C-alpha positions as CSV (number, residue, x, y, z in Angstrom):
1,M,0.0,0.0,0.0
2,E,1.4,3.4,-0.9
3,N,1.8,6.1,1.7
4,I,-0.2,9.0,0.5
5,G,1.5,11.4,2.9
6,A,5.0,10.2,2.5
7,E,6.2,13.5,0.9
8,M,4.4,15.9,3.2
9,D,6.0,18.1,5.8
10,F,4.1,17.5,9.0
11,E,6.1,19.8,11.2
12,N,3.2,22.3,11.4
13,I,0.3,20.1,10.2
14,D,-2.3,21.8,12.5
15,E,-1.4,25.3,11.3
16,F,-1.2,24.2,7.7
17,M,-4.6,22.3,7.7
18,D,-6.3,25.3,9.3
19,T,-5.4,27.4,6.3
20,V,-6.9,24.9,3.9
21,E,-10.6,25.2,2.9
22,Q,-11.9,21.7,3.2
23,P,-15.0,20.4,1.7
24,T,-17.1,18.8,4.5
25,V,-19.5,16.0,3.8
26,T,-21.5,14.1,6.3
27,D,-22.1,10.6,5.0
28,T,-25.3,10.1,6.8
29,L,-26.9,12.6,4.4
30,Q,-28.6,11.2,1.4
31,K,-27.1,12.3,-1.9
32,E,-28.2,12.1,-5.4
33,Y,-25.6,11.0,-7.9
34,D,-25.8,10.8,-11.6
35,K,-24.2,7.8,-13.4
36,D,-20.4,7.6,-13.9
37,L,-19.0,10.4,-16.1
38,Y,-15.9,8.4,-16.4
39,K,-14.9,4.8,-15.5
40,K,-11.6,3.1,-16.1
41,W,-10.8,-0.5,-15.4
42,F,-7.2,-1.7,-15.1
43,R,-5.5,-5.0,-14.9
44,S,-1.8,-5.8,-14.5
45,K,0.2,-8.9,-13.6
46,T,-0.2,-8.2,-9.9
47,Q,-3.5,-6.4,-9.4
48,S,-6.7,-5.0,-11.0
49,G,-9.1,-2.2,-10.2
50,F,-11.0,0.8,-11.3
51,L,-11.3,4.6,-11.3
52,S,-14.8,6.1,-11.2
53,I,-15.8,9.8,-11.4
54,K,-19.4,10.9,-10.7
55,P,-20.9,14.3,-10.4
56,W,-22.6,15.6,-7.3
57,Y,-24.1,18.8,-8.7
58,Q,-26.1,19.6,-5.6
59,G,-22.8,20.2,-3.7
60,L,-20.8,21.3,-6.8
61,K,-18.4,18.5,-6.3
62,F,-17.1,15.4,-8.1
63,K,-17.0,12.0,-6.3
64,V,-13.8,10.2,-7.2
65,D,-13.6,6.5,-6.2
66,I,-10.5,4.3,-6.7
67,G,-10.7,0.6,-5.9
68,K,-8.9,-2.8,-6.2
69,T,-10.5,-6.0,-7.4
70,S,-9.5,-9.6,-7.2
71,P,-8.7,-11.7,-10.3
72,D,-12.3,-13.0,-10.3
73,G,-13.7,-9.5,-10.1
74,K,-14.6,-9.2,-6.4
75,L,-14.1,-5.9,-4.7
76,L,-11.1,-5.9,-2.4
77,S,-10.9,-2.2,-1.4
78,S,-12.3,1.1,-2.4
79,T,-11.5,4.7,-1.3
80,M,-13.7,7.6,-2.2
81,V,-13.2,11.4,-1.9
82,Y,-15.2,14.5,-2.9
83,L,-13.4,17.2,-4.9
84,D,-14.5,20.7,-5.4
85,A,-15.8,20.9,-9.0
86,I,-14.1,24.2,-9.9
87,D,-10.7,23.4,-8.4
88,F,-10.6,19.9,-10.0
89,S,-11.7,21.2,-13.4
90,A,-9.2,24.0,-13.2
91,Y,-6.4,21.6,-12.5
92,L,-7.4,19.1,-15.3
93,N,-7.7,21.9,-17.8
94,S,-4.3,23.4,-16.9
95,V,-2.5,20.2,-17.4
96,A,-4.4,19.4,-20.6
97,N,-3.7,22.8,-22.1
98,G,0.0,22.8,-21.2
99,T,0.0,25.4,-18.4
100,G,0.1,22.9,-15.5
101,K,3.8,23.3,-14.9
102,L,3.3,27.0,-14.4
103,N,0.1,27.0,-12.4
104,Y,0.7,23.8,-10.3
105,T,4.3,23.8,-9.2
106,Q,6.0,21.4,-6.8
107,N,5.0,22.1,-3.2
108,D,6.6,19.8,-0.6
109,K,4.9,21.6,2.3
110,S,1.5,20.6,1.0
111,G,2.6,17.2,-0.1
112,V,3.0,17.7,-3.8
113,P,6.4,16.3,-4.9
114,T,6.3,17.2,-8.6
115,N,5.1,19.9,-10.9
116,E,1.6,19.4,-12.3
117,G,0.5,18.0,-9.0
118,F,-2.7,18.5,-7.1
119,V,-3.9,17.8,-3.6
120,S,-7.2,18.2,-2.0
121,Y,-8.0,17.9,1.7
122,G,-11.5,17.3,3.0
123,G,-13.3,15.5,5.7
124,G,-16.5,14.1,6.9
125,I,-18.3,12.3,9.7
126,I,-18.5,8.6,9.1
127,E,-20.3,6.4,11.7
128,S,-20.1,9.3,14.2
129,K,-16.3,9.6,13.7
130,P,-14.3,12.4,12.0
131,I,-12.5,11.2,9.0
132,S,-10.0,13.0,6.8
133,R,-10.2,12.5,3.1
134,I,-7.1,13.3,0.9
135,F,-6.8,13.2,-2.8
136,K,-3.3,13.5,-4.4
137,A,-2.1,13.5,-8.0
138,H,1.5,13.8,-9.2
139,Y,3.8,12.3,-11.8
140,W,4.0,8.5,-11.8
141,Q,6.9,7.2,-9.7
142,N,9.0,4.3,-11.1
143,S,10.4,1.4,-9.2
144,D,13.8,3.3,-9.1
145,Q,12.0,6.2,-7.4
146,S,12.4,8.4,-10.5
147,Y,9.4,10.3,-11.8
148,D,7.8,9.8,-15.2
149,D,5.9,12.9,-16.5
150,S,4.1,11.0,-19.2
151,A,1.7,9.6,-16.6
152,F,0.3,10.4,-13.2
153,V,-0.6,8.5,-10.0
154,W,-4.0,9.4,-8.5
155,K,-4.4,8.5,-4.8
156,C,-7.4,8.6,-2.5
157,G,-6.8,8.2,1.2
158,H,-8.9,8.1,4.4
159,F,-7.3,8.8,7.7
160,A,-8.4,9.0,11.3
161,A,-8.8,12.7,12.2
162,R,-9.8,15.3,14.8
163,K,-12.0,18.2,13.9
164,T,-10.9,21.6,15.0
165,E,-13.1,24.5,16.2
166,S,-12.7,26.1,12.7
167,G,-14.1,23.0,11.1
168,A,-10.9,21.6,9.6
169,F,-10.2,17.9,9.8
170,I,-6.6,17.3,11.0
171,P,-5.5,13.9,9.7
172,D,-3.5,11.4,11.8
173,M,-1.2,10.3,8.9
174,K,0.0,7.3,11.0
175,T,-3.6,6.0,11.2
176,S,-4.5,5.1,7.6
177,L,-8.0,3.6,7.3
178,S,-8.0,3.1,3.5
179,V,-5.7,4.1,0.6
180,D,-6.1,3.2,-3.1
181,S,-4.2,4.5,-6.1
182,I,-4.3,4.2,-9.9
183,K,-2.1,5.2,-12.9
184,V,-3.6,7.8,-15.2
185,T,-1.8,8.6,-18.5
186,R,-1.6,12.1,-19.7
187,A,-3.9,11.2,-22.6
188,E,-6.5,9.8,-20.2
189,L,-6.2,12.9,-18.1
190,C,-7.0,15.1,-21.2
191,S,-10.1,12.9,-21.9
192,I,-11.2,13.3,-18.2
193,A,-10.7,17.1,-18.5
194,N,-13.0,17.3,-21.5
195,I,-15.7,15.1,-19.9
196,V,-15.7,17.2,-16.7
197,N,-15.9,20.4,-18.8
198,L,-18.9,19.2,-20.8
199,S,-20.7,18.0,-17.7
200,L,-20.2,21.4,-15.9
201,I,-21.2,23.4,-19.0
202,S,-24.4,21.3,-19.3
203,H,-25.1,21.7,-15.6
204,V,-24.8,25.5,-15.4
205,T,-26.6,26.0,-18.7
206,N,-29.6,24.2,-17.4
207,K,-29.5,25.7,-13.8
208,S,-29.3,29.4,-13.6
209,D,-28.6,29.4,-9.8
210,W,-25.9,26.7,-10.1
211,Y,-23.6,28.8,-7.8
212,A,-26.1,28.7,-4.9
213,V,-24.8,25.6,-3.1
């Protein structure tokens, strides 16, 4: 299992997390999701799994779910996060149009080890317990620890957390509850960017008060 927080500077984690605007979702609330905007299945010699992206327009977010399956197709693990629709779309578009290296630079403090990386911190209450949700994307890392900028690794992680008075969820990075990852090629990312764009354009075109979330 990959350590989603391996590159992060945790010296002042409380101070840092309090500065991050975190999308908060309580899983006891009923949500309405449309069908998958994008779904990718993968299979290698050692493992298989999937990437699923669904819109949650009521909250102006995207639900990103990454999971692993057994050779006979049974679900082994699955980790889901909610991403702010505007932030996620802006990141995908920037990488797709070639401005990602300028707009999304390496930031070790926030846990982004390469250019064209993206990280999102969120949290929610699951079974009455505060849970920190983290999404991270950066260049694919080879077995020799070098980075390959022709592809990306997307990671979803759930961690035990405590909720501060400001509403931020401070993750305990030593208490990983669930982590899943998948390889996304640059071409696949461009396709995802276009699908996300079309879905948002369709949504705001048909809903004049789309910003009232």
